[in-house]
Structure formats: structure tokens, C-alpha cells
PDB file with one MODEL, atoms N, CA, C and O in Angstrom:
MODEL        1
ATOM      1  N   MET A   1    -172.756 320.113 135.375  1.00  0.00           N
ATOM      2  CA  MET A   1    -172.421 321.156 136.264  1.00  0.00           C
ATOM      3  C   MET A   1    -171.806 320.586 137.549  1.00  0.00           C
ATOM      4  O   MET A   1    -170.803 321.109 138.036  1.00  0.00           O
ATOM      5  N   ILE A   2    -172.414 319.490 138.115  1.00  0.00           N
ATOM      6  CA  ILE A   2    -171.851 319.021 139.401  1.00  0.00           C
ATOM      7  C   ILE A   2    -170.435 318.418 139.079  1.00  0.00           C
ATOM      8  O   ILE A   2    -169.597 318.375 139.979  1.00  0.00           O
ATOM      9  N   LEU A   3    -170.184 318.010 137.980  1.00  0.00           N
ATOM     10  CA  LEU A   3    -168.702 317.480 137.645  1.00  0.00           C
ATOM     11  C   LEU A   3    -167.758 318.598 137.555  1.00  0.00           C
ATOM     12  O   LEU A   3    -166.612 318.491 137.993  1.00  0.00           O
ATOM     13  N   LEU A   4    -168.250 319.795 136.937  1.00  0.00           N
ATOM     14  CA  LEU A   4    -167.420 321.048 136.876  1.00  0.00           C
ATOM     15  C   LEU A   4    -167.049 321.583 138.330  1.00  0.00           C
ATOM     16  O   LEU A   4    -165.922 321.971 138.635  1.00  0.00           O
ATOM     17  N   MET A   5    -168.178 321.551 139.213  1.00  0.00           N
ATOM     18  CA  MET A   5    -167.836 322.022 140.626  1.00  0.00           C
ATOM     19  C   MET A   5    -167.037 321.124 141.315  1.00  0.00           C
ATOM     20  O   MET A   5    -166.312 321.567 142.206  1.00  0.00           O
ATOM     21  N   CYS A   6    -167.040 319.815 141.034  1.00  0.00           N
ATOM     22  CA  CYS A   6    -166.085 318.899 141.717  1.00  0.00           C
ATOM     23  C   CYS A   6    -164.635 319.131 141.306  1.00  0.00           C
ATOM     24  O   CYS A   6    -163.679 319.201 142.078  1.00  0.00           O
ATOM     25  N   LEU A   7    -164.611 319.246 139.915  1.00  0.00           N
ATOM     26  CA  LEU A   7    -163.108 319.437 139.378  1.00  0.00           C
ATOM     27  C   LEU A   7    -162.564 320.710 139.731  1.00  0.00           C
ATOM     28  O   LEU A   7    -161.361 320.753 139.984  1.00  0.00           O
ATOM     29  N   THR A   8    -163.320 321.866 139.797  1.00  0.00           N
ATOM     30  CA  THR A   8    -162.960 323.028 140.273  1.00  0.00           C
ATOM     31  C   THR A   8    -162.403 322.950 141.735  1.00  0.00           C
ATOM     32  O   THR A   8    -161.347 323.505 142.038  1.00  0.00           O
ATOM     33  N   GLY A   9    -163.127 322.267 142.594  1.00  0.00           N
ATOM     34  CA  GLY A   9    -162.746 322.095 143.975  1.00  0.00           C
ATOM     35  C   GLY A   9    -161.403 321.403 144.100  1.00  0.00           C
ATOM     36  O   GLY A   9    -160.488 321.792 144.827  1.00  0.00           O
ATOM     37  N   LYS A  10    -161.382 320.370 143.340  1.00  0.00           N
ATOM     38  CA  LYS A  10    -160.046 319.523 143.310  1.00  0.00           C
ATOM     39  C   LYS A  10    -158.867 320.317 142.851  1.00  0.00           C
ATOM     40  O   LYS A  10    -157.756 320.185 143.363  1.00  0.00           O
ATOM     41  N   THR A  11    -159.134 321.159 141.857  1.00  0.00           N
ATOM     42  CA  THR A  11    -158.159 321.996 141.343  1.00  0.00           C
ATOM     43  C   THR A  11    -157.670 323.127 142.293  1.00  0.00           C
ATOM     44  O   THR A  11    -156.482 323.447 142.341  1.00  0.00           O
ATOM     45  N   GLU A  12    -158.578 323.685 143.003  1.00  0.00           N
ATOM     46  CA  GLU A  12    -158.089 324.685 144.095  1.00  0.00           C
ATOM     47  C   GLU A  12    -157.468 323.927 145.198  1.00  0.00           C
ATOM     48  O   GLU A  12    -156.548 324.534 145.747  1.00  0.00           O
ATOM     49  N   GLU A  13    -157.726 322.802 145.642  1.00  0.00           N
ATOM     50  CA  GLU A  13    -156.988 322.096 146.575  1.00  0.00           C
ATOM     51  C   GLU A  13    -155.643 321.723 146.062  1.00  0.00           C
ATOM     52  O   GLU A  13    -154.679 321.814 146.822  1.00  0.00           O
ATOM     53  N   ARG A  14    -155.503 321.329 144.896  1.00  0.00           N
ATOM     54  CA  ARG A  14    -154.039 320.962 144.489  1.00  0.00           C
ATOM     55  C   ARG A  14    -153.213 322.152 144.357  1.00  0.00           C
ATOM     56  O   ARG A  14    -152.004 322.085 144.581  1.00  0.00           O
ATOM     57  N   ILE A  15    -153.822 323.321 143.981  1.00  0.00           N
ATOM     58  CA  ILE A  15    -152.991 324.644 143.793  1.00  0.00           C
ATOM     59  C   ILE A  15    -152.523 324.882 145.144  1.00  0.00           C
ATOM     60  O   ILE A  15    -151.352 325.229 145.292  1.00  0.00           O
ATOM     61  N   LYS A  16    -153.346 324.730 146.233  1.00  0.00           N
ATOM     62  CA  LYS A  16    -152.800 325.031 147.619  1.00  0.00           C
ATOM     63  C   LYS A  16    -151.777 324.087 148.026  1.00  0.00           C
ATOM     64  O   LYS A  16    -150.938 324.452 148.849  1.00  0.00           O
ATOM     65  N   GLU A  17    -151.752 322.925 147.547  1.00  0.00           N
ATOM     66  CA  GLU A  17    -150.716 321.907 147.982  1.00  0.00           C
ATOM     67  C   GLU A  17    -149.585 322.341 147.329  1.00  0.00           C
ATOM     68  O   GLU A  17    -148.558 322.414 148.003  1.00  0.00           O
ATOM     69  N   PHE A  18    -149.536 322.708 145.924  1.00  0.00           N
ATOM     70  CA  PHE A  18    -148.355 323.162 145.339  1.00  0.00           C
ATOM     71  C   PHE A  18    -147.768 324.380 145.759  1.00  0.00           C
ATOM     72  O   PHE A  18    -146.542 324.469 145.692  1.00  0.00           O
ATOM     73  N   GLU A  19    -148.516 325.447 146.232  1.00  0.00           N
ATOM     74  CA  GLU A  19    -147.998 326.523 146.868  1.00  0.00           C
ATOM     75  C   GLU A  19    -147.239 326.294 148.245  1.00  0.00           C
ATOM     76  O   GLU A  19    -146.311 327.019 148.606  1.00  0.00           O
ATOM     77  N   ALA A  20    -147.705 325.254 148.956  1.00  0.00           N
ATOM     78  CA  ALA A  20    -147.070 324.901 150.214  1.00  0.00           C
ATOM     79  C   ALA A  20    -145.706 324.311 149.841  1.00  0.00           C
ATOM     80  O   ALA A  20    -144.679 324.552 150.476  1.00  0.00           O
ATOM     81  N   MET A  21    -145.774 323.508 148.747  1.00  0.00           N
ATOM     82  CA  MET A  21    -144.481 322.783 148.409  1.00  0.00           C
ATOM     83  C   MET A  21    -143.336 323.795 147.993  1.00  0.00           C
ATOM     84  O   MET A  21    -142.141 323.570 148.187  1.00  0.00           O
ATOM     85  N   LEU A  22    -143.807 324.855 147.439  1.00  0.00           N
ATOM     86  CA  LEU A  22    -142.744 325.943 147.000  1.00  0.00           C
ATOM     87  C   LEU A  22    -142.266 326.664 148.231  1.00  0.00           C
ATOM     88  O   LEU A  22    -141.244 327.339 148.111  1.00  0.00           O
ATOM     89  N   LYS A  23    -142.866 326.611 149.391  1.00  0.00           N
ATOM     90  CA  LYS A  23    -142.236 327.294 150.671  1.00  0.00           C
ATOM     91  C   LYS A  23    -141.352 326.253 151.337  1.00  0.00           C
ATOM     92  O   LYS A  23    -140.916 326.577 152.441  1.00  0.00           O
ATOM     93  N   CYS A  24    -141.025 325.115 150.884  1.00  0.00           N
ATOM     94  CA  CYS A  24    -140.227 324.087 151.570  1.00  0.00           C
ATOM     95  C   CYS A  24    -138.875 324.704 151.768  1.00  0.00           C
ATOM     96  O   CYS A  24    -138.448 325.375 150.829  1.00  0.00           O
ATOM     97  N   GLU A  25    -138.152 324.584 152.817  1.00  0.00           N
ATOM     98  CA  GLU A  25    -136.842 325.010 152.899  1.00  0.00           C
ATOM     99  C   GLU A  25    -135.747 323.847 152.541  1.00  0.00           C
ATOM    100  O   GLU A  25    -135.988 322.644 152.642  1.00  0.00           O
ATOM    101  N   GLU A  26    -134.654 324.336 152.159  1.00  0.00           N
ATOM    102  CA  GLU A  26    -133.732 323.286 151.680  1.00  0.00           C
ATOM    103  C   GLU A  26    -133.447 322.352 152.772  1.00  0.00           C
ATOM    104  O   GLU A  26    -133.215 322.789 153.899  1.00  0.00           O
ATOM    105  N   GLY A  27    -133.447 321.030 152.504  1.00  0.00           N
ATOM    106  CA  GLY A  27    -133.005 320.011 153.481  1.00  0.00           C
ATOM    107  C   GLY A  27    -134.316 319.468 154.311  1.00  0.00           C
ATOM    108  O   GLY A  27    -134.246 318.513 155.085  1.00  0.00           O
ATOM    109  N   ASP A  28    -135.423 320.142 154.069  1.00  0.00           N
ATOM    110  CA  ASP A  28    -136.644 319.730 154.856  1.00  0.00           C
ATOM    111  C   ASP A  28    -137.149 318.407 154.291  1.00  0.00           C
ATOM    112  O   ASP A  28    -137.712 318.342 153.198  1.00  0.00           O
ATOM    113  N   LEU A  29    -136.931 317.376 155.061  1.00  0.00           N
ATOM    114  CA  LEU A  29    -137.344 316.060 154.653  1.00  0.00           C
ATOM    115  C   LEU A  29    -138.841 315.734 154.474  1.00  0.00           C
ATOM    116  O   LEU A  29    -139.210 314.792 153.773  1.00  0.00           O
ATOM    117  N   SER A  30    -139.655 316.518 155.108  1.00  0.00           N
ATOM    118  CA  SER A  30    -141.014 316.457 155.150  1.00  0.00           C
ATOM    119  C   SER A  30    -141.745 316.986 153.818  1.00  0.00           C
ATOM    120  O   SER A  30    -142.954 316.869 153.619  1.00  0.00           O
ATOM    121  N   CYS A  31    -140.855 317.567 152.960  1.00  0.00           N
ATOM    122  CA  CYS A  31    -141.283 317.870 151.586  1.00  0.00           C
ATOM    123  C   CYS A  31    -141.484 316.669 150.735  1.00  0.00           C
ATOM    124  O   CYS A  31    -140.710 315.718 150.842  1.00  0.00           O
ATOM    125  N   PRO A  32    -142.540 316.650 149.843  1.00  0.00           N
ATOM    126  CA  PRO A  32    -142.866 315.539 149.138  1.00  0.00           C
ATOM    127  C   PRO A  32    -141.854 315.239 147.984  1.00  0.00           C
ATOM    128  O   PRO A  32    -141.726 314.124 147.479  1.00  0.00           O
ATOM    129  N   PHE A  33    -141.152 316.346 147.620  1.00  0.00           N
ATOM    130  CA  PHE A  33    -140.198 316.158 146.396  1.00  0.00           C
ATOM    131  C   PHE A  33    -139.104 317.299 146.577  1.00  0.00           C
ATOM    132  O   PHE A  33    -139.261 318.294 147.285  1.00  0.00           O
ATOM    133  N   ILE A  34    -137.953 316.995 145.815  1.00  0.00           N
ATOM    134  CA  ILE A  34    -136.852 317.808 145.896  1.00  0.00           C
ATOM    135  C   ILE A  34    -136.815 318.769 144.521  1.00  0.00           C
ATOM    136  O   ILE A  34    -136.932 318.311 143.385  1.00  0.00           O
ATOM    137  N   ILE A  35    -136.647 320.059 144.809  1.00  0.00           N
ATOM    138  CA  ILE A  35    -136.679 320.879 143.715  1.00  0.00           C
ATOM    139  C   ILE A  35    -135.318 321.065 143.185  1.00  0.00           C
ATOM    140  O   ILE A  35    -134.543 321.673 143.923  1.00  0.00           O
ATOM    141  N   LYS A  36    -134.905 320.678 142.106  1.00  0.00           N
ATOM    142  CA  LYS A  36    -133.401 320.749 141.561  1.00  0.00           C
ATOM    143  C   LYS A  36    -133.247 322.179 141.088  1.00  0.00           C
ATOM    144  O   LYS A  36    -134.073 322.683 140.326  1.00  0.00           O
ATOM    145  N   THR A  37    -132.254 322.791 141.513  1.00  0.00           N
ATOM    146  CA  THR A  37    -131.924 324.085 141.183  1.00  0.00           C
ATOM    147  C   THR A  37    -130.753 324.302 140.200  1.00  0.00           C
ATOM    148  O   THR A  37    -130.604 325.374 139.613  1.00  0.00           O
ATOM    149  N   GLN A  38    -129.928 323.247 140.041  1.00  0.00           N
ATOM    150  CA  GLN A  38    -128.794 323.033 139.309  1.00  0.00           C
ATOM    151  C   GLN A  38    -129.095 322.188 138.009  1.00  0.00           C
ATOM    152  O   GLN A  38    -129.954 321.306 138.007  1.00  0.00           O
ATOM    153  N   ASN A  39    -128.321 322.520 136.880  1.00  0.00           N
ATOM    154  CA  ASN A  39    -128.409 321.731 135.675  1.00  0.00           C
ATOM    155  C   ASN A  39    -127.226 320.788 135.909  1.00  0.00           C
ATOM    156  O   ASN A  39    -126.088 321.212 136.113  1.00  0.00           O
ATOM    157  N   LEU A  40    -127.574 319.371 135.867  1.00  0.00           N
ATOM    158  CA  LEU A  40    -126.405 318.421 136.159  1.00  0.00           C
ATOM    159  C   LEU A  40    -125.761 317.867 134.888  1.00  0.00           C
ATOM    160  O   LEU A  40    -124.989 316.908 134.910  1.00  0.00           O
ATOM    161  N   ASN A  41    -126.114 318.512 133.792  1.00  0.00           N
ATOM    162  CA  ASN A  41    -125.651 317.821 132.464  1.00  0.00           C
ATOM    163  C   ASN A  41    -124.163 318.252 132.262  1.00  0.00           C
ATOM    164  O   ASN A  41    -123.532 317.852 131.284  1.00  0.00           O
TER     165      ASN A  41
ENDMDL
END
């Protein structure tokens, strides 16, 4: 039960981090990764 609560809390934290990443503006160097929007093949 305790493990489940811990994992749930960590999952919720990570979801919030991902949601914040999706709001990064193009060229924002503070974002942790670059979202590629073009197929370079």
C-alpha cells in the first residue's frame, strides 16, 4: 500500500513536469528538451 502511494505521487509529479514542458515556447533555452515538429528524413 505504501509503495503504491509513493508511486502514485511520483507519477503525478512527473505528469506535471511533462505538462510544463509542453508549454515551452520555440527557442526557449530553459526547456529540458527540443520537440521536433518536422520529419527530417
